[in-house]
SEZAVEX-419096 format. One record per atom (N, C-alpha, C): x, y, z. Coordinates in steps of 0.05 Angstrom, whole numbers. Example, Ala and Ser with C-alpha at 12.3 -4.5 7.8 and 13.67 -1.06 7.14 Angstrom:
2
PT / u / v / w
PT / 264 / -114 / 156
PT / 246 / -90 / 156
PT / 264 / -66 / 156
PT / 257 / -45 / 142
PT / 273 / -21 / 143
PT / 258 / 1 / 157
This chain:
76
PT / u / v / w
PT / 655 / 2921 / 2518
PT / 682 / 2920 / 2528
PT / 699 / 2915 / 2500
PT / 724 / 2926 / 2497
PT / 738 / 2920 / 2476
PT / 757 / 2897 / 2480
PT / 758 / 2885 / 2459
PT / 776 / 2857 / 2457
PT / 808 / 2867 / 2447
PT / 822 / 2855 / 2463
PT / 849 / 2859 / 2459
PT / 860 / 2841 / 2434
PT / 875 / 2851 / 2415
PT / 892 / 2837 / 2396
PT / 920 / 2835 / 2405
PT / 925 / 2808 / 2412
PT / 949 / 2797 / 2422
PT / 969 / 2803 / 2404
PT / 965 / 2796 / 2379
PT / 989 / 2798 / 2356
PT / 996 / 2826 / 2355
PT / 974 / 2845 / 2353
PT / 980 / 2874 / 2353
PT / 996 / 2884 / 2372
PT / 991 / 2878 / 2400
PT / 1012 / 2882 / 2426
PT / 1035 / 2873 / 2419
PT / 1041 / 2849 / 2412
PT / 1065 / 2833 / 2412
PT / 1080 / 2852 / 2391
PT / 1071 / 2859 / 2369
PT / 1084 / 2876 / 2348
PT / 1091 / 2903 / 2362
PT / 1073 / 2916 / 2375
PT / 1080 / 2941 / 2386
PT / 1101 / 2942 / 2406
PT / 1104 / 2920 / 2425
PT / 1115 / 2914 / 2444
PT / 1148 / 2908 / 2430
PT / 1148 / 2888 / 2410
PT / 1175 / 2885 / 2394
PT / 1189 / 2913 / 2382
PT / 1168 / 2930 / 2371
PT / 1176 / 2956 / 2362
PT / 1191 / 2975 / 2380
PT / 1180 / 2974 / 2407
PT / 1185 / 2991 / 2427
PT / 1216 / 2980 / 2434
PT / 1216 / 2951 / 2441
PT / 1239 / 2942 / 2445
PT / 1264 / 2948 / 2426
PT / 1256 / 2945 / 2404
PT / 1279 / 2949 / 2375
PT / 1283 / 2977 / 2380
PT / 1265 / 2995 / 2380
PT / 1277 / 3025 / 2387
PT / 1292 / 3031 / 2407
PT / 1285 / 3018 / 2428
PT / 1301 / 3026 / 2451
PT / 1332 / 3008 / 2451
PT / 1332 / 2984 / 2435
PT / 1361 / 2974 / 2428
PT / 1375 / 2998 / 2413
PT / 1360 / 3007 / 2391
PT / 1373 / 3024 / 2370
PT / 1391 / 3046 / 2386
PT / 1369 / 3059 / 2404
PT / 1377 / 3086 / 2421
PT / 1395 / 3074 / 2439
PT / 1401 / 3054 / 2448
PT / 1423 / 3051 / 2468
PT / 1446 / 3046 / 2453
PT / 1447 / 3037 / 2427
PT / 1470 / 3039 / 2405
PT / 1481 / 3063 / 2403
PT / 1468 / 3078 / 2404
PT / 1477 / 3110 / 2398
PT / 1492 / 3121 / 2421
PT / 1488 / 3112 / 2443
PT / 1500 / 3123 / 2469
PT / 1527 / 3117 / 2474
PT / 1546 / 3138 / 2470
PT / 1574 / 3137 / 2467
PT / 1585 / 3137 / 2496
PT / 1577 / 3117 / 2516
PT / 1586 / 3119 / 2538
PT / 1578 / 3092 / 2553
PT / 1601 / 3081 / 2569
PT / 1598 / 3055 / 2581
PT / 1582 / 3064 / 2605
PT / 1562 / 3046 / 2610
PT / 1544 / 3048 / 2639
PT / 1556 / 3025 / 2657
PT / 1565 / 3036 / 2677
PT / 1566 / 3011 / 2700
PT / 1545 / 3013 / 2722
PT / 1536 / 2985 / 2722
PT / 1517 / 2978 / 2739
PT / 1525 / 2958 / 2763
PT / 1517 / 2966 / 2786
PT / 1525 / 2956 / 2809
PT / 1540 / 2967 / 2829
PT / 1554 / 2958 / 2847
PT / 1570 / 2971 / 2865
PT / 1595 / 2958 / 2868
PT / 1613 / 2967 / 2886
PT / 1640 / 2958 / 2898
PT / 1639 / 2963 / 2924
PT / 1649 / 2942 / 2936
PT / 1656 / 2944 / 2964
PT / 1684 / 2950 / 2973
PT / 1690 / 2966 / 2994
PT / 1722 / 2969 / 2999
PT / 1728 / 2940 / 3008
PT / 1718 / 2929 / 3025
PT / 1728 / 2903 / 3028
PT / 1703 / 2883 / 3023
PT / 1718 / 2861 / 3012
PT / 1696 / 2837 / 2999
PT / 1687 / 2821 / 3019
PT / 1697 / 2817 / 3042
PT / 1688 / 2799 / 3067
PT / 1684 / 2813 / 3085
PT / 1666 / 2804 / 3110
PT / 1661 / 2814 / 3129
PT / 1685 / 2815 / 3152
PT / 1690 / 2835 / 3169
PT / 1710 / 2831 / 3186
PT / 1706 / 2805 / 3209
PT / 1724 / 2792 / 3219
PT / 1720 / 2770 / 3238
PT / 1710 / 2782 / 3261
PT / 1694 / 2767 / 3275
PT / 1684 / 2777 / 3304
PT / 1703 / 2763 / 3323
PT / 1708 / 2781 / 3338
PT / 1734 / 2771 / 3358
PT / 1719 / 2764 / 3383
PT / 1687 / 2770 / 3383
PT / 1678 / 2771 / 3408
PT / 1667 / 2737 / 3411
PT / 1659 / 2728 / 3433
PT / 1648 / 2702 / 3435
PT / 1615 / 2714 / 3442
PT / 1601 / 2692 / 3428
PT / 1575 / 2700 / 3439
PT / 1569 / 2695 / 3468
PT / 1550 / 2711 / 3479
PT / 1543 / 2709 / 3508
PT / 1529 / 2685 / 3518
PT / 1530 / 2682 / 3543
PT / 1523 / 2657 / 3550
PT / 1490 / 2652 / 3552
PT / 1472 / 2672 / 3548
PT / 1443 / 2671 / 3550
PT / 1441 / 2663 / 3521
PT / 1457 / 2670 / 3496
PT / 1450 / 2665 / 3468
PT / 1457 / 2632 / 3470
PT / 1480 / 2624 / 3477
PT / 1489 / 2597 / 3474
PT / 1468 / 2579 / 3491
PT / 1459 / 2590 / 3515
PT / 1440 / 2570 / 3525
PT / 1414 / 2567 / 3508
PT / 1405 / 2589 / 3496
PT / 1380 / 2588 / 3486
PT / 1382 / 2569 / 3460
PT / 1409 / 2574 / 3444
PT / 1409 / 2557 / 3425
PT / 1411 / 2528 / 3434
PT / 1421 / 2520 / 3448
PT / 1425 / 2487 / 3464
PT / 1400 / 2479 / 3470
PT / 1383 / 2501 / 3481
PT / 1355 / 2488 / 3495
PT / 1331 / 2485 / 3467
PT / 1341 / 2500 / 3447
PT / 1323 / 2501 / 3422
PT / 1333 / 2476 / 3405
PT / 1358 / 2465 / 3405
PT / 1364 / 2444 / 3392
PT / 1352 / 2420 / 3400
PT / 1350 / 2402 / 3384
PT / 1335 / 2374 / 3383
PT / 1353 / 2360 / 3399
PT / 1378 / 2357 / 3394
PT / 1404 / 2339 / 3407
PT / 1425 / 2357 / 3410
PT / 1441 / 2354 / 3433
PT / 1470 / 2366 / 3433
PT / 1480 / 2350 / 3451
PT / 1512 / 2347 / 3450
PT / 1524 / 2334 / 3465
PT / 1541 / 2355 / 3491
PT / 1530 / 2374 / 3494
PT / 1539 / 2394 / 3511
PT / 1554 / 2416 / 3504
PT / 1569 / 2410 / 3481
PT / 1589 / 2425 / 3464
PT / 1581 / 2437 / 3438
PT / 1565 / 2416 / 3421
PT / 1559 / 2415 / 3400
PT / 1526 / 2406 / 3397
PT / 1517 / 2421 / 3371
PT / 1491 / 2416 / 3372
PT / 1490 / 2397 / 3346
PT / 1470 / 2371 / 3354
PT / 1469 / 2349 / 3334
PT / 1445 / 2352 / 3319
PT / 1444 / 2361 / 3288
PT / 1423 / 2359 / 3277
PT / 1426 / 2338 / 3256
PT / 1402 / 2334 / 3241
PT / 1403 / 2321 / 3218
PT / 1398 / 2345 / 3193
PT / 1404 / 2341 / 3168
PT / 1404 / 2358 / 3146
PT / 1373 / 2361 / 3146
PT / 1366 / 2387 / 3142
PT / 1333 / 2398 / 3136
PT / 1319 / 2387 / 3159
PT / 1329 / 2380 / 3186
PT / 1306 / 2375 / 3211
PT / 1298 / 2391 / 3224
PT / 1322 / 2413 / 3223
PT / 1315 / 2433 / 3248
PT / 1315 / 2458 / 3238
């Protein structure tokens, strides 16, 4: 089994990175990374949740007052 020389690997990795940085420096073009959305936020939902969803949420909640879920931070 061949033993790996960590110092040699580190030097070779640095040389590869240095060469890559030099090559990028020769590129005469701006590279844009990412994407843009037409709208920055979601459109508001005008529909109300259906009654089955509301019933399931209140049934699953530890406490409620009929209209609101009462929960402690990080408990539910």
